[in-house]
N, C-alpha and C positions, 0 to 999 in steps of 0.2 A: 750800284757798286762803284766805286772809283777806279779810275784805270790803273792805279798802283796796284790795287787788289787783283784786278783782272789780270794783270801781267804776271802777279804772284802766283796766281791759281796756275797758269800757263806753265811757268818756269819749274813746276814739280820739285823744286829745291835742289835736285840733283845730290841727293842724301848718298847714292851711289859712289860719289866721288870725295865724300867727307871721310877723314882720318877716324880711327876709334881705337880704343884701348884693346888689344888683343885678347885679354882676359875675359872680355865680354862675349867671345865667341861662343863659348860653350853653351851659356844660357841662352842665347840666340838661337844657336842651333836645336837646343831642346825645344825652344818654343815653336820653331818653324817645321821641324822634320818629325820630333816625337809628338808633342802635344796638339799641333794643329795639321800634321801630315799633309803639308800643302804639296799639290801636284803641279808638274810642269804645265798642265793644260787649263791651270785655274788662272783667275785674277783675283787679287788681293788689294784691299784697301788700307793703307797704314796711315793712322791719325796721331800726331804727336804734337810737340811744343816745344818752345825756344829751350826749355829746362831739360829736356830729353832727347836733344838732336842727336847725341853720340850713340845712345841706346837704341834710337830708330835707325842710324847708319849701320850699327851692327845687325839689326834685324834685316834691314835691306840688302846686305852683302849676302847673308843666308837665302833670301828670295831669289838674288841673281844666280847663286849657285844652283838652285832648284830648276831655274829657267822659266820660271812663271811671269805672266805680265803683273804688274802692280802700279798702284798710285799713289804718291804720299802727299799728307796734307800737315802743314804747320799751322796750328789753329791761329797764332797772332797775325798770320800772312792773309788770313780770310775774315777775321772777325775781332772785334773789341772784346777783352776779357775783363772782368767775369763774363762768361757766355749766358745770353738770356735765353737763347736758343741755338739748336745745333745749326751751323750755316747750310743754306739750302743746296749749294753746290757738293757737299760732301754728302748729304742724304741723297743726292741724286748718283754719286758715285757708288754708294754701298749698294743701290738698287741692281747694280752690273756686276758684283761681286760674288765669290763663293766663299770669300775668307776675308775678315777683317782683324785689325790689331789695333788697339786703343793704348798708347803709351803717353799718358799725359799726367802732369802734376795738378791735382784737384785745386780748383780755388772756390772762394765762399759762394754758395748759393748757385753752384752750376749744376745740380743734380737734375734738374728738368731737362737739361740739354742731353745729359747722357741717357736718361730715360727715353728721349726722342730717339736717340740712336738703337738702343736695345729693342725698341719697338719695330724697327726696320729690321734688326737681326732676327727677332722672333719670327716675324711674318715672312720673311725670305729665307728663313733656316740658314743664315750663314754661319760657319764655324768662326766664332769671334773669340779672340783673346782680349781679356778685360784687364789692362795692366795700370790702374790708375794709382799714381805715387810710386810708381816703378822708380827705383833709382840703382846707383852702382852696386852699394851693398846687397841688395835684393838679387841682383842679376848674378853676384858672386855666391851667394849662399841659396836661397830658397830655389833659384832658377836653375840650379846645378843638381836639383834632386834627382834620384832614379824614379820619373813619375811611373814607369811600368809597375815598379815594386809599391808605391804609393796607390795606385789603382787597385791592385790585388787587395791591399789591406782596406781600402775604402770598400770594396765589394762584400768583403766579410762583416763590416760594420753594418753595411747595409742590410746584410741578410739577418743580422740580429736585431736591428732596431724596425725593421719595416712592419713587422706586427705586433710590435710592443705596445703595451696600454700606458707604462710610465717609465719615466728616466729621472733618476735622482744625481744630483751632484753636487760634492762638497769639496772644500778646500781648507787646509789650515788657517787661512787667513779669515774665515768666517762665512764663506759662501755656503749656503743650505737652500738649494733650490730644487722643486718638484715641477717636471712637466707631465701633465696628461696630455696624451696624444689624441688626435681625433683620424678615426681610420679613414674618413674620407678625403684627407690631404695626402698627397704624395711625399715620399722622401726623395730627394735629388742627390745625384752624386757628381760633385766636380773635383776630380782627382788630378786634373791637369790633362787628362786625355779629352780633348774637346769633340762634342759630335755636332751634327746638324739639330739634334733635340734640345740642347742646352748649351748656351755660350757659358764660358767658364773665366774665373780671374785666373791669372797667371801671377806668381806661381800658384798652383793648385794643391789641393788636399783637403777637402771637407765632404761631408754629408750633411744635408740640412731639410728640414720640413717647416711648415707653420704647424706651431702646436694648438692643441685645443685651448689649454690654459695652464700658466705658469704661476707658480706661487712661491714666495721665499725671499731670501736675503742673497744678491750677488755682490762681492767685494771686487771691484773693478782693479786689481793691481797689476793688469797688463796694459791694455789702451783702449781709448775710446777711437771711435770711427771719423769718417768723413773729413772735413777740413780741421776738426778737433784734434785729430792726431797729431798734424804738423804743428800745431799750437802747443800741445801740452806733453806729448811724446811718451815715453815709458813712466808708468804711475807707480811703479813700485814702492817708491819712498813716500808718495802721497796719495793713497787710494781714493776712489770714489766709491762708496757704498750706496746701494739702492735698494729700496723693499719694492717688491711686485707682488700685487694682489689682484686677483681676478684677470690676470693677464695684462694688466696696466701698470706703469712705475707710479708709485703713489708717495715716494719720500727719495730724496737724495741727500747724502751728507759727505762733506770732505773738508780736510783742513785747508784744502785750496779752495777759497770761496768762488774765484773767477771760473774755475773749472766745474764746480757744482752750478753756479748760475747760467754757464754757457750750455751745459748739458741739459739743464731744466728747459731753457729757452729753446733750444733745439726740437726736444721732445714734446713740445707744446706748440707746434706751428699749424697742424689741422687736428681734427678729431680723432684720428687714429696714430697721431705721431708718438703717442705715449704707450700704444699697444705693441706686444710682442709678436712680431712678424716672422719672425725666424729663430729656430732653435737647431743649434749645429754641433757637430762634433767634428774637430781639427783631426787630419789624419795624415799630415806631412810629417813623418816620423824623422825625416833628415834634419829637422830643425830641432835646435838645443835649448833656445831659449827665446823670450819676447825680446825684440829688438827696438820697439817703439814705433814701428811702421805697419799700420793696419793691414795693408796689403798681403804681407806675409805672416803676419802675427795672428791673424784670423784662422790660418791653417796649422798653427802651433797645436799639438795634441792637447786636447782638453775640450771644454764645452764653451761656446760663446753664443749669445743671443744678439738679437737686433730688433728695435723698436722702430715700427712704421712698415713701409710696404713689404707686403709678404709674398713678392714674386708670384702672384696668383697663377700667372700664365703657366708655371711649372708646377706648384704646389696643389694648386685647385682652390685655394683660399679665394672667397668671393669678394673681400673687401679689399679697399685701397687705401694708400697714403701717398702724399706727395713727398715725403721724407724717409730716410732709412739710415740709421745708425747702429753700428756693430760695438759691443762691447766684450772684452777679453780679459781672463782670469789666469792664475798659474795654478800647477800643481793640483791637478784634479783627481778625485775618486769618483768614478761613475759606476752606477748600477742600472740595469736595463732589466725591469720586471723582477728587481731583487738579485739577478746575477750580476756580480761585478765585472766589468769589462776593462777597467782603468784603475791603477793604483799609484798615486804620486806621480801622476802624469805619464806614467808608462802602460801601453796597452797590455792586457792579459791574452789578446788575441794576436795570433802569429799571422804575418804578412804572407 
């Protein structure tokens, strides 16, 4: 490692002295005090990048208010991006923390480094806030949600789906999808209230499982995930339509050929990249529409699915993929074993 990087590591970037927009305070306070419930006796690892320094500064301000110890890392100080691996110094720091925050803009092919991080998080049972592609708009919208209310709704949805055999989802745009569920796979709640049992995305608001088998049509008129989200944004005016058979994506069509080709390439990187690894229901009822940002949009009320890695450490799925990409639609009707729980994107279950 160069002398410059060694000095950058030691500098800790002093984000506690950096000015930030006070409008970020409410979302940052939600993250630190409500979602992560950081204690003054704990140590926190904060990982950020040049894009998100202002948001990281707001988060650090809240950590200082709590009075805990913390260590900040700016990725560009310690490694060349896109990251091929998570820097060893950050991995070592995570080993000594009870809480971690990852507020970073995703770059192409960095999923491996994020998986290395979450492997440590899972093993050490760190309360981890995963804020990939966080931005100011999300801090001012999704991160201002009443996460205790979102959690109450998420618990009720979990109670409804946990023993279900089949879920059907339809939209006016043409989605007609049936998920047959595997009773051996667990449902997971990531409502924004983060525990040692499961790290969570922030903003939170979803329940998910690995499905047994998914079949049907999904019209993606919301967003696609990972780094394709930043490239293509809100797909309302140019949707991507996919056909799923036997839990694999077998066709993709869009007027936007580049979108179709990029999605197809993403979902064909390994033997399970085209396999449905996640079936989820968004529960953040504070969100009013898709905004073209996957971190927030996958929490928008409705169904989303993901191809690739099934998060088997949490769901119990036995298979693996090196990739994971979410797809989101709009205006869902949802039935659980024939009982309708959502109409036109509105829950029929009370929080």
